[in-house]
PADREN-127013 format. One record per atom (N, C-alpha, C): residue in one letter; x, y, z; atom name; chain. Coordinates in steps of 0.1 Angstrom, whole numbers. Layout:
% PADREN-127013
  r     xx     yy     zz   a  c
  A      X      Y      Z  CA  A
...
This chain:
% PADREN-127013
  r     xx     yy     zz   a  c
  A    -11   -374   -132   N  A
  A      0   -367   -137  CA  A
  A     -3   -352   -138   C  A
  R    -15   -348   -142   N  A
  R    -18   -334   -143  CA  A
  R    -18   -328   -129   C  A
  L    -23   -335   -119   N  A
  L    -23   -330   -105  CA  A
  L     -9   -328   -100   C  A
  G     -1   -338   -103   N  A
  G     13   -337    -99  CA  A
  G     20   -325   -105   C  A
  A     17   -323   -118   N  A
  A     23   -311   -125  CA  A
  A     19   -298   -119   C  A
  R      6   -297   -116   N  A
  R      1   -285   -110  CA  A
  R      7   -282    -96   C  A
  V      8   -293    -88   N  A
  V     14   -291    -75  CA  A
  V     29   -287    -76   C  A
  T     36   -293    -86   N  A
  T     50   -290    -88  CA  A
  T     51   -275    -92   C  A
  A     42   -271   -102   N  A
  A     43   -257   -106  CA  A
  A     39   -247    -95   C  A
  W     30   -251    -87   N  A
  W     26   -242    -75  CA  A
  W     37   -241    -66   C  A
  W     44   -252    -63   N  A
  W     55   -251    -53  CA  A
  W     67   -243    -59   C  A
  A     69   -245    -72   N  A
  A     80   -237    -78  CA  A
  A     77   -222    -78   C  A
  L     65   -218    -79   N  A
  L     61   -204    -78  CA  A
  L     63   -199    -64   C  A
  R     58   -207    -54   N  A
  R     60   -203    -40  CA  A
  R     75   -202    -37   C  A
  R     83   -211    -42   N  A
  R     97   -211    -39  CA  A
  R    104   -199    -45   C  A
  K     99   -195    -57   N  A
  K    105   -183    -63  CA  A
  K    101   -171    -55   C  A
  T     89   -170    -50   N  A
  T     85   -159    -42  CA  A
  T     93   -158    -29   C  A
  L     95   -169    -22   N  A
  L    103   -169    -10  CA  A
  L    117   -166    -13   C  A
  T    123   -170    -24   N  A
  T    136   -167    -28  CA  A
  T    138   -152    -30   C  A
  F    128   -146    -37   N  A
  F    128   -132    -39  CA  A
  F    128   -124    -26   C  A
  F    119   -128    -17   N  A
  F    118   -121     -4  CA  A
  F    132   -122      3   C  A
  G    138   -134      3   N  A
  G    152   -136      9  CA  A
  G    162   -127      3   C  A
  E    162   -125    -11   N  A
  E    171   -116    -17  CA  A
  E    169   -102    -13   C  A
  V    156    -98    -12   N  A
  V    154    -84     -7  CA  A
  V    159    -82      7   C  A
  L    157    -92     16   N  A
  L    162    -90     29  CA  A
  L    177    -89     29   C  A
  L    184    -98     21   N  A
  L    198    -97     20  CA  A
  L    203    -84     15   C  A
  S    196    -79      5   N  A
  S    199    -66     -1  CA  A
  S    197    -55     10   C  A
  L    187    -55     18   N  A
  L    185    -46     28  CA  A
  L    196    -46     39   C  A
  G    201    -59     42   N  A
  G    212    -60     51  CA  A
  G    225    -54     45   C  A
  R    227    -55     32   N  A
  R    239    -49     26  CA  A
  R    238    -34     27   C  A
  W    226    -29     25   N  A
  W    224    -14     25  CA  A
  W    227     -9     39   C  A
  L    222    -16     49   N  A
  L    224    -12     63  CA  A
  L    239    -12     66   C  A
  R    247    -21     60   N  A
  R    261    -22     63  CA  A
  R    269    -13     54   C  A
  G    262     -6     45   N  A
  G    269      3     36  CA  A
  G    276     -3     24   C  A
  R    272    -15     20   N  A
  R    278    -23      9  CA  A
  R    268    -25     -2   C  A
  S    258    -17     -3   N  A
  S    248    -19    -14  CA  A
  S    251    -12    -27   C  A
  D    246    -17    -38   N  A
  D    248    -11    -51  CA  A
  D    237      0    -53   C  A
  M    228      2    -44   N  A
  M    218     12    -46  CA  A
  M    223     26    -45   C  A
  R    218     35    -54   N  A
  R    223     48    -54  CA  A
  R    212     57    -47   C  A
  A    217     67    -39   N  A
  A    208     75    -31  CA  A
  A    199     83    -41   C  A
  S    204     87    -53   N  A
  S    196     94    -62  CA  A
  S    184     86    -67   C  A
  D    186     73    -69   N  A
  D    175     64    -73  CA  A
  D    164     64    -62   C  A
  L    168     63    -50   N  A
  L    159     63    -39  CA  A
  L    151     76    -38   C  A
  A    158     87    -40   N  A
  A    151    100    -40  CA  A
  A    141    102    -51   C  A
  W    145     96    -63   N  A
  W    137     97    -75  CA  A
  W    124     88    -72   C  A
  Q    126     77    -67   N  A
  Q    114     68    -64  CA  A
  Q    105     74    -54   C  A
  I    110     81    -44   N  A
  I    102     87    -34  CA  A
  I     94     98    -40   C  A
  E    100    106    -49   N  A
  E     93    117    -56  CA  A
  E     82    111    -65   C  A
  Q     85    100    -71   N  A
  Q     75     94    -81  CA  A
  Q     63     88    -73   C  A
  T     66     81    -62   N  A
  T     55     74    -55  CA  A
  T     48     82    -45   C  A
  G     54     93    -39   N  A
  G     48    100    -29  CA  A
  G     41    112    -33   C  A
  P     47    123    -36   N  A
  P     40    136    -40  CA  A
  P     31    134    -53   C  A
  R     35    126    -62   N  A
  R     27    124    -74  CA  A
  R     15    115    -72   C  A
  S     14    108    -60   N  A
  S      3    100    -57  CA  A
  S     -8    108    -48   C  A
  L     -4    120    -44   N  A
  L    -13    127    -35  CA  A
  L    -27    130    -41   C  A
  P    -27    135    -54   N  A
  P    -40    138    -59  CA  A
  P    -50    127    -60   C  A
  I    -46    115    -64   N  A
  I    -55    104    -66  CA  A
  I    -58     98    -52   C  A
  V    -49     99    -42   N  A
  V    -52     94    -29  CA  A
  V    -62    104    -22   C  A
  A    -60    117    -24   N  A
  A    -70    126    -19  CA  A
  A    -84    124    -25   C  A
  L    -85    122    -38   N  A
  L    -98    120    -44  CA  A
  L   -105    108    -39   C  A
  V    -97     97    -39   N  A
  V   -104     84    -35  CA  A
  V   -108     85    -20   C  A
  C    -99     90    -11   N  A
  C   -102     91      3  CA  A
  C   -114    100      5   C  A
  F   -114    111     -2   N  A
  F   -126    120     -1  CA  A
  F   -139    114     -5   C  A
  L   -139    107    -16   N  A
  L   -152    100    -20  CA  A
  L   -156     89    -11   C  A
  V   -146     80     -7   N  A
  V   -150     69      2  CA  A
  V   -153     74     16   C  A
  G   -146     84     20   N  A
  G   -149     90     33  CA  A
  G   -163     97     33   C  A
  L   -167    102     22   N  A
  L   -180    108     21  CA  A
  L   -191     97     22   C  A
  I   -188     86     15   N  A
  I   -198     74     16  CA  A
  I   -199     69     30   C  A
  V   -187     67     37   N  A
  V   -187     62     50  CA  A
  V   -195     71     60   C  A
  A   -192     84     59   N  A
  A   -198     94     68  CA  A
  A   -213     95     65   C  A
  Y   -217     96     52   N  A
  Y   -231     98     49  CA  A
  Y   -239     85     53   C  A
  M   -235     74     49   N  A
  M   -242     61     53  CA  A
  M   -242     59     68   C  A
  G   -231     61     74   N  A
  G   -230     59     88  CA  A
  G   -239     69     96   C  A
  A   -239     81     92   N  A
  A   -248     91     98  CA  A
  A   -262     88     96   C  A
  A   -266     83     84   N  A
  A   -280     80     81  CA  A
  A   -285     69     91   C  A
  Q   -276     60     94   N  A
  Q   -281     49    103  CA  A
  Q   -281     54    118   C  A
  L   -271     63    121   N  A
  L   -271     68    135  CA  A
  L   -283     78    137   C  A
  Q   -287     85    127   N  A
  Q   -298     94    129  CA  A
  Q   -311     87    132   C  A
  R   -313     74    128   N  A
  R   -325     67    132  CA  A
  R   -326     65    147   C  A
  F   -315     66    154   N  A
  F   -315     64    168  CA  A
  F   -312     77    176   C  A
  G   -312     88    168   N  A
  G   -309    101    174  CA  A
  G   -295    102    179   C  A
  A   -286     96    173   N  A
  A   -272     95    177  CA  A
  A   -262    102    167   C  A
  Q   -267    113    161   N  A
  Q   -258    120    152  CA  A
  Q   -245    125    158   C  A
  N   -245    127    171   N  A
  N   -233    132    177  CA  A
  N   -221    122    177   C  A
  Y   -224    109    173   N  A
  Y   -214     99    173  CA  A
  Y   -209     97    158   C  A
  I   -212    106    149   N  A
  I   -207    105    136  CA  A
  I   -192    107    136   C  A
  A   -187    116    145   N  A
  A   -173    118    146  CA  A
  A   -165    106    150   C  A
  D   -171     99    160   N  A
  D   -164     86    165  CA  A
  D   -164     76    153   C  A
  L   -175     74    146   N  A
  L   -175     64    136  CA  A
  L   -165     67    125   C  A
  V   -166     80    120   N  A
  V   -157     83    108  CA  A
  V   -143     83    112   C  A
  T   -140     89    124   N  A
  T   -126     91    128  CA  A
  T   -119     77    130   C  A
  V   -125     69    138   N  A
  V   -119     56    141  CA  A
  V   -119     47    128   C  A
  G   -130     47    121   N  A
  G   -130     39    109  CA  A
  G   -120     43     98   C  A
  V   -119     56     96   N  A
  V   -109     61     86  CA  A
  V    -95     60     90   C  A
  V    -92     64    103   N  A
  V    -78     64    108  CA  A
  V    -73     49    109   C  A
  R    -81     40    114   N  A
  R    -77     27    117  CA  A
  R    -77     17    105   C  A
  E    -87     18     96   N  A
  E    -88      9     86  CA  A
  E    -89     14     72   C  A
  V    -98     24     69   N  A
  V   -102     28     56  CA  A
  V    -90     34     49   C  A
  A    -83     44     55   N  A
  A    -73     51     49  CA  A
  A    -61     42     44   C  A
  A    -57     33     53   N  A
  A    -46     24     49  CA  A
  A    -50     15     37   C  A
  L    -62     10     38   N  A
  L    -67      1     27  CA  A
  L    -68      8     14   C  A
  L    -73     20     14   N  A
  L    -75     28      2  CA  A
  L    -61     31     -4   C  A
  V    -52     35      5   N  A
  V    -38     39      0  CA  A
  V    -32     26     -6   C  A
  G    -33     15      0   N  A
  G    -28      3     -6  CA  A
  G    -33     -1    -19   C  A
  I    -46      1    -21   N  A
  I    -52     -3    -34  CA  A
  I    -48      7    -45   C  A
  V    -48     20    -41   N  A
  V    -44     30    -51  CA  A
  V    -29     28    -55   C  A
  L    -21     25    -45   N  A
  L     -7     23    -49  CA  A
  L     -5     10    -57   C  A
  A    -14      0    -55   N  A
  A    -13    -12    -63  CA  A
  A    -16     -9    -78   C  A
  G    -26     -1    -80   N  A
  G    -29      3    -94  CA  A
  G    -20     12   -100   C  A
  R    -15     22    -92   N  A
  R     -6     32    -98  CA  A
  R      8     29    -98   C  A
  V     13     24    -86   N  A
  V     28     22    -85  CA  A
  V     32      8    -87   C  A
  G     24     -2    -82   N  A
  G     28    -16    -84  CA  A
  G     28    -20    -98   C  A
  A     18    -15   -106   N  A
  A     18    -18   -120  CA  A
  A     30    -11   -127   C  A
  A     33      1   -123   N  A
  A     45      8   -129  CA  A
  A     58      1   -126   C  A
  F     59     -4   -114   N  A
  F     72    -11   -111  CA  A
  F     73    -24   -120   C  A
  A     62    -31   -121   N  A
  A     63    -44   -129  CA  A
  A     66    -40   -144   C  A
  A     59    -30   -149   N  A
  A     62    -26   -163  CA  A
  A     76    -22   -165   C  A
  Q     81    -13   -156   N  A
  Q     95     -8   -158  CA  A
  Q    105    -19   -157   C  A
  I    104    -28   -147   N  A
  I    114    -38   -145  CA  A
  I    112    -49   -156   C  A
  G    100    -52   -159   N  A
  G     97    -62   -170  CA  A
  G    102    -57   -183   C  A
  S    101    -44   -186   N  A
  S    107    -39   -199  CA  A
  S    122    -40   -199   C  A
  M    128    -38   -187   N  A
  M    143    -39   -187  CA  A
  M    147    -53   -189   C  A
  R    139    -63   -183   N  A
  R    142    -77   -186  CA  A
  R    141    -81   -201   C  A
  A    130    -76   -207   N  A
  A    128    -78   -221  CA  A
  A    140    -73   -230   C  A
  N    145    -61   -225   N  A
  N    156    -55   -233  CA  A
  N    170    -60   -228   C  A
  E    170    -70   -219   N  A
  E    182    -75   -214  CA  A
  E    191    -65   -206   C  A
  E    184    -55   -201   N  A
  E    191    -45   -193  CA  A
  E    195    -51   -179   C  A
  V    186    -60   -174   N  A
  V    189    -66   -161  CA  A
  V    201    -75   -162   C  A
  D    201    -83   -173   N  A
  D    213    -91   -175  CA  A
  D    226    -83   -177   C  A
  A    225    -71   -183   N  A
  A    236    -62   -184  CA  A
  A    241    -58   -171   C  A
  L    232    -54   -162   N  A
  L    236    -50   -148  CA  A
  L    244    -61   -141   C  A
  A    239    -74   -142   N  A
  A    246    -85   -136  CA  A
  A    259    -87   -142   C  A
  T    260    -85   -155   N  A
  T    273    -87   -162  CA  A
  T    283    -77   -158   C  A
  M    279    -65   -155   N  A
  M    288    -54   -150  CA  A
  M    291    -56   -135   C  A
  G    285    -66   -128   N  A
  G    288    -68   -114  CA  A
  G    279    -60   -105   C  A
  V    268    -55   -110   N  A
  V    259    -47   -102  CA  A
  V    247    -56    -99   C  A
  N    244    -57    -86   N  A
  N    233    -66    -82  CA  A
  N    220    -60    -86   C  A
  P    212    -67    -94   N  A
  P    199    -61    -99  CA  A
  P    189    -58    -87   C  A
  V    190    -67    -77   N  A
  V    180    -64    -66  CA  A
  V    184    -51    -58   C  A
  D    197    -49    -56   N  A
  D    201    -37    -50  CA  A
  D    198    -25    -58   C  A
  F    200    -26    -71   N  A
  F    199    -14    -80  CA  A
  F    185    -11    -84   C  A
  L    176    -21    -85   N  A
  L    163    -19    -90  CA  A
  L    152    -21    -80   C  A
  V    153    -31    -72   N  A
  V    142    -35    -62  CA  A
  V    143    -27    -49   C  A
  L    155    -26    -44   N  A
  L    156    -20    -30  CA  A
  L    152     -5    -30   C  A
  P    156      3    -40   N  A
  P    151     17    -39  CA  A
  P    136     18    -40   C  A
  R    129      9    -47   N  A
  R    115     10    -48  CA  A
  R    108      5    -35   C  A
  V    114     -5    -29   N  A
  V    108    -10    -16  CA  A
  V    110      1     -5   C  A
  L    122      6     -5   N  A
  L    124     16      6  CA  A
  L    116     29      3   C  A
  A    114     33     -9   N  A
  A    106     44    -12  CA  A
  A     91     43     -7   C  A
  L     85     31     -9   N  A
  L     72     29     -4  CA  A
  L     72     27     11   C  A
  L     82     21     16   N  A
  L     83     20     31  CA  A
  L     83     34     37   C  A
  I     89     44     30   N  A
  I     89     58     36  CA  A
  I     76     65     33   C  A
  V     71     65     21   N  A
  V     59     73     18  CA  A
  V     46     66     22   C  A
  G     46     53     25   N  A
  G     34     46     28  CA  A
  G     27     52     40   C  A
  P     34     53     52   N  A
  P     27     59     63  CA  A
  P     23     74     61   C  A
  M     31     81     53   N  A
  M     28     95     51  CA  A
  M     15     96     43   C  A
  L     14     88     32   N  A
  L      1     88     24  CA  A
  L    -11     84     32   C  A
  T     -8     74     41   N  A
  T    -19     69     50  CA  A
  T    -24     81     59   C  A
  A    -15     88     65   N  A
  A    -19     99     74  CA  A
  A    -26    110     66   C  A
  F    -21    113     54   N  A
  F    -28    123     46  CA  A
  F    -42    118     42   C  A
  G    -44    105     38   N  A
  G    -57    100     35  CA  A
  G    -66    101     47   C  A
  A    -61     98     59   N  A
  A    -69     98     71  CA  A
  A    -74    112     73   C  A
  L    -65    122     72   N  A
  L    -69    136     74  CA  A
  L    -80    140     64   C  A
  V    -79    136     51   N  A
  V    -89    139     41  CA  A
  V   -102    133     45   C  A
  G   -102    120     49   N  A
  G   -115    113     53  CA  A
  G   -121    120     65   C  A
  M   -113    124     75   N  A
  M   -119    131     87  CA  A
  M   -125    144     83   C  A
  A   -118    151     73   N  A
  A   -123    164     69  CA  A
  A   -137    163     62   C  A
  V   -138    153     54   N  A
  V   -151    151     47  CA  A
  V   -162    147     57   C  A
  G   -158    139     67   N  A
  G   -167    135     77  CA  A
  G   -172    148     85   C  A
  W   -163    157     87   N  A
  W   -167    170     93  CA  A
  W   -177    178     84   C  A
  M   -175    178     71   N  A
  M   -184    185     62  CA  A
  M   -198    178     62   C  A
  V   -198    165     62   N  A
  V   -211    158     63  CA  A
  V   -219    161     76   C  A
  A   -212    159     87   N  A
  A   -218    161    100  CA  A
  A   -223    175    102   C  A
  V   -215    185     98   N  A
  V   -219    199    101  CA  A
  V   -228    204     90   C  A
  G   -226    200     77   N  A
  G   -234    206     67  CA  A
  G   -248    199     65   C  A
  I   -249    187     69   N  A
  I   -261    179     66  CA  A
  I   -269    176     79   C  A
  Y   -262    171     89   N  A
  Y   -268    166    101  CA  A
  Y   -268    176    113   C  A
  G   -264    188    111   N  A
  G   -265    198    121  CA  A
  G   -256    197    133   C  A
  V   -246    189    132   N  A
  V   -236    189    143  CA  A
  V   -227    202    143   C  A
  T   -225    208    154   N  A
  T   -218    220    155  CA  A
  T   -203    217    152   C  A
  P   -196    226    145   N  A
  P   -182    224    142  CA  A
  P   -173    220    154   C  A
  L   -174    228    165   N  A
  L   -166    225    176  CA  A
  L   -169    212    183   C  A
  E   -182    208    183   N  A
  E   -186    196    188  CA  A
  E   -180    184    181   C  A
  Y   -180    185    167   N  A
  Y   -174    174    159  CA  A
  Y   -159    173    162   C  A
  V   -152    185    163   N  A
  V   -137    185    165  CA  A
  V   -134    179    179   C  A
  Y   -142    182    189   N  A
  Y   -140    177    202  CA  A
  Y   -142    162    203   C  A
  A   -153    158    196   N  A
  A   -156    143    196  CA  A
  A   -145    136    189   C  A
  S   -140    141    178   N  A
  S   -129    134    170  CA  A
  S   -117    133    179   C  A
  G   -114    144    186   N  A
  G   -102    144    195  CA  A
  G   -103    133    206   C  A
  Q   -116    131    211   N  A
  Q   -118    121    221  CA  A
  Q   -117    107    215   C  A
  A   -122    106    203   N  A
  A   -123     92    197  CA  A
  A   -109     87    192   C  A
  I   -101     96    187   N  A
  I    -89     92    181  CA  A
  I    -78     91    193   C  A
  T    -72     79    194   N  A
  T    -62     77    204  CA  A
  T    -49     72    197   C  A
  L    -39     72    205   N  A
  L    -26     67    199  CA  A
  L    -26     53    194   C  A
  P    -32     43    200   N  A
  P    -33     30    194  CA  A
  P    -40     30    181   C  A
  H    -51     37    179   N  A
  H    -57     38    166  CA  A
  H    -48     43    155   C  A
  V    -41     54    159   N  A
  V    -31     60    149  CA  A
  V    -20     50    146   C  A
  V    -14     44    156   N  A
  V     -3     34    153  CA  A
  V     -8     23    145   C  A
  V    -20     17    148   N  A
  V    -25      6    140  CA  A
  V    -27     10    125   C  A
  G    -33     22    123   N  A
  G    -35     27    109  CA  A
  G    -22     28    102   C  A
  L    -12     34    109   N  A
  L      1     36    102  CA  A
  L      8     23     99   C  A
  I      8     14    109   N  A
  I     14      1    106  CA  A
  I      7     -6     94   C  A
  K     -6     -6     94   N  A
  K    -13    -12     82  CA  A
  K     -9     -5     69   C  A
  G     -9      8     69   N  A
  G     -5     15     57  CA  A
  G      9     12     52   C  A
  T     18     11     62   N  A
  T     32      8     58  CA  A
  T     33     -7     53   C  A
  A     26    -16     59   N  A
  A     26    -30     55  CA  A
  A     21    -31     41   C  A
  Y      9    -25     38   N  A
  Y      3    -26     25  CA  A
  Y     12    -20     14   C  A
  S     19     -9     17   N  A
  S     27     -2      7  CA  A
  S     39    -11      4   C  A
  V     45    -17     14   N  A
  V     56    -26     11  CA  A
  V     52    -38      3   C  A
  L     40    -43      6   N  A
  L     35    -55     -2  CA  A
  L     33    -51    -17   C  A
  V     29    -38    -19   N  A
  V     27    -34    -33  CA  A
  V     40    -33    -40   C  A
  A     51    -28    -33   N  A
  A     64    -27    -39  CA  A
  A     69    -41    -42   C  A
  L     68    -51    -32   N  A
  L     73    -64    -34  CA  A
  L     66    -71    -46   C  A
  A     53    -70    -46   N  A
  A     45    -76    -57  CA  A
  A     49    -71    -71   C  A
  G     50    -57    -72   N  A
  G     54    -52    -85  CA  A
  G     68    -56    -89   C  A
  C     78    -55    -80   N  A
  C     91    -59    -83  CA  A
  C     93    -74    -86   C  A
  L     85    -82    -78   N  A
  L     86    -97    -80  CA  A
  L     81   -100    -94   C  A
  Q     70    -95    -98   N  A
  Q     64    -98   -112  CA  A
  Q     73    -92   -123   C  A
  G     79    -80   -120   N  A
  G     88    -75   -130  CA  A
  G    101    -83   -132   C  A
  M    107    -88   -121   N  A
  M    119    -96   -122  CA  A
  M    116   -109   -128   C  A
  A    104   -114   -126   N  A
  A    100   -128   -131  CA  A
  A     94   -127   -145   C  A
  A     93   -115   -151   N  A
  A     86   -114   -164  CA  A
  A     95   -121   -175   C  A
  G     88   -125   -186   N  A
  G     94   -131   -197  CA  A
  G    101   -120   -206   C  A
  R    106   -124   -217   N  A
  R    114   -115   -225  CA  A
  R    107   -111   -238   C  A
  I     94   -111   -238   N  A
  I     86   -107   -249  CA  A
  I     76    -96   -244   C  A
  A     71    -88   -254   N  A
  A     62    -77   -250  CA  A
  A     50    -81   -243   C  A
  Q     44    -93   -247   N  A
  Q     32    -98   -240  CA  A
  Q     35   -101   -225   C  A
  A     47   -106   -222   N  A
  A     50   -109   -209  CA  A
  A     51    -97   -200   C  A
  V     54    -86   -205   N  A
  V     54    -73   -197  CA  A
  V     40    -70   -193   C  A
  G     31    -71   -202   N  A
  G     17    -68   -199  CA  A
  G     11    -78   -189   C  A
  D     15    -91   -191   N  A
  D     10   -101   -181  CA  A
  D     16    -98   -167   C  A
  A     29    -94   -167   N  A
  A     35    -91   -154  CA  A
  A     28    -79   -147   C  A
  T     24    -69   -155   N  A
  T     17    -57   -149  CA  A
  T      4    -61   -143   C  A
  T     -4    -69   -151   N  A
  T    -17    -74   -145  CA  A
  T    -15    -82   -133   C  A
  A     -5    -92   -133   N  A
  A     -3   -100   -122  CA  A
  A      1    -93   -110   C  A
  A      9    -82   -112   N  A
  A     14    -74   -100  CA  A
  A      2    -67    -93   C  A
  V     -7    -62   -100   N  A
  V    -19    -55    -94  CA  A
  V    -27    -65    -87   C  A
  V    -30    -77    -93   N  A
  V    -39    -87    -87  CA  A
  V    -32    -92    -75   C  A
  Q    -19    -96    -76   N  A
  Q    -12   -101    -64  CA  A
  Q    -11    -92    -53   C  A
  A     -8    -79    -56   N  A
  A     -8    -69    -45  CA  A
  A    -21    -68    -38   C  A
  I    -32    -67    -45   N  A
  I    -45    -66    -38  CA  A
  I    -48    -78    -30   C  A
  V    -45    -90    -35   N  A
  V    -47   -102    -28  CA  A
  V    -39   -102    -15   C  A
  W    -26    -99    -16   N  A
  W    -18    -98     -4  CA  A
  W    -23    -88      6   C  A
  I    -28    -77      1   N  A
  I    -33    -66     10  CA  A
  I    -45    -71     18   C  A
  V    -54    -78     11   N  A
  V    -66    -83     17  CA  A
  V    -63    -94     28   C  A
  V    -54   -103     24   N  A
  V    -50   -113     34  CA  A
  V    -43   -107     46   C  A
  V    -33    -98     44   N  A
  V    -26    -92     55  CA  A
  V    -36    -83     63   C  A
  A    -45    -76     57   N  A
  A    -55    -68     64  CA  A
  A    -63    -77     73   C  A
  S    -67    -88     69   N  A
  S    -75    -97     77  CA  A
  S    -67   -102     89   C  A
  A    -55   -106     86   N  A
  A    -46   -112     97  CA  A
  A    -43   -101    107   C  A
  L    -40    -89    102   N  A
  L    -36    -78    112  CA  A
  L    -48    -74    120   C  A
  T    -60    -74    114   N  A
  T    -72    -70    121  CA  A
  T    -75    -80    133   C  A
  V    -73    -93    130   N  A
  V    -75   -103    140  CA  A
  V    -65   -102    151   C  A
  V    -52   -100    147   N  A
  V    -41    -99    157  CA  A
  V    -43    -87    166   C  A
  F    -46    -76    160   N  A
  F    -47    -64    168  CA  A
  F    -60    -64    177   C  A
  Q    -70    -70    173   N  A
  Q    -82    -72    181  CA  A
  Q    -79    -82    193   C  A
  R    -72    -92    190   N  A
  R    -69   -102    201  CA  A
  R    -59    -96    211   C  A
  L    -50    -87    206   N  A
  L    -41    -80    215  CA  A
  L    -48    -68    222   C  A
  D    -60    -65    218   N  A
  D    -68    -54    224  CA  A
  D    -61    -41    222   C  A
């Protein structure tokens, strides 16, 4: 009986998640046809909140992690006298994998939690029910602008994080391991190719959308008490990070198989 109850609860949760994804897709279709309840001002506000205000923390995290990657990678390459390949290691690693992953994790903690808390508080105060009573679709009004905002700012933040990581790699290679500045720039230009850039931007965009979906899903599913809002915030961060790791693994395998 306990096993059956757990399986039933698991399936109900999965079904709720799939239903939410379907509602978001339908909302996106209404927006593309010009029939959405989403306001352009809400989208602009969410872009401002999730994009420019995330730049400082993204820059800090990418700088520190890029420093670690560059320093540890260069220390290993120096053992073989291959310091000149620091640029290749840092550029490809940061542009293709590290920047997107760091941006996704930062957004999960900063933006996904905020989405869950905001929408969860609105559910607790019955504001979501009030929207439905007035004939306004809550998914169009609350979820869609947040998803579109991260869809827009995700690749931009990823590109910014990649530039920061490449810059700190330049500092390590030139300042510590004696690589000339022009040599590092030339090697980076040779290492970075359009497929690497495209893969990094695709991953950054996918991770950002997952953060938005996780935050909004947990907020819309939150209970109507104060403790439920806190639980939804925690669940949003955990779910977003788990989704990011799973999708990162899948995308890495797919892109490697596609060469």
